[in-house]
N, C-alpha and C positions, 0 to 999 in steps of 0.2 A: 599446695606445696609445703613440705611438713619443712620446720628450723631445726639447725643441727642442735638444738636444746631438746625437742622433742625426741630427736633419735636417741639422742644420749640417756635418754630417759627408759627405755627399752631393757629391761632386764634380758643378760645372758645363761641362759643353763646350757652349757656345752655339753653336747651327745657325743666328742670325741669320735666323728665319723672321719676314716682316713679321705686323702687325698686319691683322685685317681685320675689316671690318663684320659684325658679326651681322644674315642677313638675318630679316626677317618673314615669315613665309608662314602655312598654316593650321594648322599645329603649334608655331611659337615666335610668340610674344610677347614683345615690350621694355615695363617698366614707363620708360615714358618721363618720369614725372611723377618720378621720384626723382632726388633731386638728388645722388646718387654713382653713377647709372648712364654709363658710358663704353662704347655697344655694342661695343666690341673684342674680340676674341681673336687668339693666333697661328691662324694660318690652318689649320694640322693640327685645333688644340683646337677652330674654327668648326667642320670640316667633321665633327667627332665629335659635336659637338652637334645636330648637322642627324641624323647617324645615329641618336642616342639617342633621337628622335622616331618612328622604325621600331617600337619597343619599347614603346611608349604605347598601351594600352586604344582602342579608339573614343570618342572625345569627350571625351579629355582634351589638355593643351597644357602646353610647358613655358614658364614664364614665366620672364623672365630680370631679376632682379631687379640685382645687378652681376656687370660681367666687370672688363676691365681697369682697374686705380687707377693713377693716379699718384702720385707721393712727395707732394706739395700736397695733394692729395686723401686721402690715408692718412694726412698730419697731421690734417686737420679730426674724419675717423673719430675718429682716437686718443685727441683732445683730449674729445670728446661721449664716449666711453667711459671716460677716468678721472674725470669728470663725474658719470658715471652710476654709478662704482663708489664712488667718494668718499661718494657720497648714500644710497649702500647699503650700506656697511661704513664709517661713519666712525671708529669705535673701532680696527679692524682698521687701518686706513691712517695713523693715528698713532701705535699701540702696536708694531702687526707689519707694520713696511710693505715686507720685503721677499715677506712671504708675500702682502699685499696685491695688490703690483705682479704676481706670478707668479699669481695670481688673474688679476687683468685682462689679463695675456697669452693669458690661455686663449683667450679668446674674441674678442681684436684683437690686429693684430700692432701693435708701433710702427714709423714709418714707418722705410721700409726693410726691414723683415723680412717685407711680407706676401706671401703667393704672387701677390696680384693683382696685384703690379706686376711679376709675370713675363710677363702676360700668357695664361697656363693655366688661370687659377681663375674659376670662374663661382658664383654662388650662385643657386640656382634653384628655384620650388615649380612647383605643377599647378595647373593652373585647369581649367574646363568650358566648353566652346565661347561661353557667355553671359558668360564672362569672370570669372565667381564662382571663388575658389580653395575646391580641396579643403580640411579640415580636417586641419592637418598637425599639433594640438595646441598649438603656439606659435606667434607671428609672428619674421621673421628679426632683430628686435631684441632680442629677450630673450634671457638667459642662464643658467646653473644646469644641474641635472641633466636637467628637462624637453628642453632642447633638444640632448642627447645622441641620436644617429642612434639607438641601439636603448636605450628607455628605456622601465620598466615604470610609470610615474605616469602615462601616456596612457591613451586607449580604443584597445579592438582595432581602430577604424575609424579611428583616426588612426596606428596601427602600418602598419594596411596600405596607407593612401596613403603611408606615409613608404617602404613596399618596395616601392611601383610605380614613385617618382622614381628609388631607390637602385637598384633590376633596371634601369632604363632606363638610367642614367648609366654604370654600371660594366661593364654588356652592351657600351658603346661604347666602355671603355679609357679611363673617367676614375676614380678613387682618392677617396673620401670622405674627408673630415676626421671623425672619428668624434665630436667635442665639437660639431659643427652639423650637420642634418640636411640643410641646406642648400647645404652648401659642399662645392664639387667641383672636381678639379684633374686638370691631364695638361701632362707634361713639365718639372716644377718639382722643387724639394727634395723638396717633401711628396708627390706623386705617385709619385716616386721610394724614398720610404721607406717607403708602405707598401705597393707593389708588390714591394720586397726588391730594388731595384735597386739600384746602390754609385755609379750616376752619373744624371746627367740633363742635358736639353741645352734648358730654360729658363732664364735668370737674369734677376733684375733688367733692364728695360729703362731705358736712359738717356735723360733727358729732355732 
């Protein structure tokens, strides 16, 4: 598990690659009803997402839940997560505020710190041809140990489904954030840190 300090040490050499719209096809579907969906990725990251579908078994599709996220969108998500964590850990928020804040940032980055704002990160799951989702053990809005990619608190079937997604995405060139089974990135600081690189080529996109 990489620390925030380790990730921040990665040098950014921005290549100014443009954002492109993620295309829907027989292997990729966009969750268009999601209020935080902005269906764009950097061009190379989008190409890798299309490549990831080649590794999926027959009858599987990738469902894109979120991709590029603007600062304004991240602010809304951050406020939502703060409220959620305050409700779940009220005493820790009052008496151990620093620990509570660190816990919160494990699962949602403050505005300006999310890899989604670089255009290389995407939150995904897998679905069947009929649109029903495969069981991954949690939703994408949950938090805690059960959402960690490698977790012993879920069933063997759920582990298998996570591994199918993990294999497809990492074989294509993405890196997974170990604390969220759905989060994959390419080209940004998190990707560089988890692939043992000292620099990356996607930085935050200026609005």
